[in-house]
N, C-alpha and C positions, 0 to 999 in steps of 0.2 A: 555342665553340672550345677553351676551356681544358680541358674534359672530354675532347675528342678528343686534345689534346696529351698529357694525362696518360696516356690509354690507350696511345698510341703509344710513350711513354717506357717504359711497363711491358712493352713487347714484344707488345702485342695488335694484331692487324691488323684494320683496318676497310676494307672494300672500297668502291670508289666505287659499285658496284651497291647495296650495303646502304644507303649514305647517300642515294642517289637514290630508293630504295624508300621510305625513311622520309619524305623530302621529299614524294613523291607522295601518300603516305597522309595526311599532314597537309593537303596542298592539297585533296584530295578531301573530307575531313571539313569543312574550312572552306567549301568550295563548296556543300556540302549543308546548311549552316546557314542558316536563314531570317533575315530581318530581326528577327523576334520573338525570335530566340535559340534556337529549338527545332531539333533535328537529326533527321535520318532515323534515326540510331542509337537514338533514344528510342521509335521506333515499336514497338508490341507487338501480337502476335496474341492474340485472346481478350479484348480490351479494347474499350470503347465510346469513340466519338468523336462530337462534335457538329459539324454543318456551321456554318461561320462566314461563308459567302457565300450569298446568295439565288441559286437556280438552279444550284447546284454540280452538275456533270454526273457521272452514274454511267454508266460505259462498258462495252462488251462485252469489250474488251481493254485492257491497261495502256499506252495511248498516246493522245495528244491527237487523233489522226485517227480513232480507233475510233468505231463507232456508239454513239450516246447511247441508253441504255435507260430512263433516268429522271433526275429531278432531286432534289436535296436542298436543304433550307432551314433557316435558323437555328431551333433548337428541336427539330429532328429528330435522332434518334440513329442512328449507323452502327456496327454490330458488325463488327469486323475478324476475318476468318478466315485471311488470308494477307497477307504483305508481299512486294511485288514490287520489282524493281530501280527505281532512280530515284525512290523515294518514293511508289510506287503502293500503294494499300490495296485489298484485295479483301474485300468484305463485303456486309452486308445493311442497307438502310435500313428500320428498324422501322416507320416511319410509312406507307411505301408498299408494302413487301414486295419492292422491287426489289433484286436481287442483282447486283453487278458491281464494276467498278474505279472508284475515285475517287482524286484526287491529294491527298497530305497537306497541300498548301498551302491547301485549301479545307475542311479538317477539323481540329479540335483535340481532343486526348485529354481524356477525362473522368476517367480513372483508375478507372473502374468495370469489373468483370468482366462480360462478356456473360452474360445470364441473371439478373443481380441486379436487384432492383427499383430503378428509377431515378426519383427524385422529379421530377415535372413532365414525364415522358416522354410525348410525343405518340404515341398508338397509333392505327393505322387511318387511312384517308384523311380 
């Protein structure tokens, strides 16, 4: 509040809409942070992720009601081609060849670029 008071004293105008927008942005960022501390802002296209849950669903569309095309398991690598709204990742499970959407809550980033050799990567069924 001191910063706002200083700005007002200097003749700068801060609108309520601007303050509400900033508050909403902070609230959205906080809501998208998982309990592990990772955020959807850290999601990256062209990077590999590994499944952290057994039977992680890979779906036709980026929503929880969409048709399941396949499953991912710990140790399997998922290459991300696109980031969707709400933390959805579109990519390919290298182990099964299934391409579709999975939610970031069931996958963790490896920090490796897609196409690079990944030690211990499971290939094929």
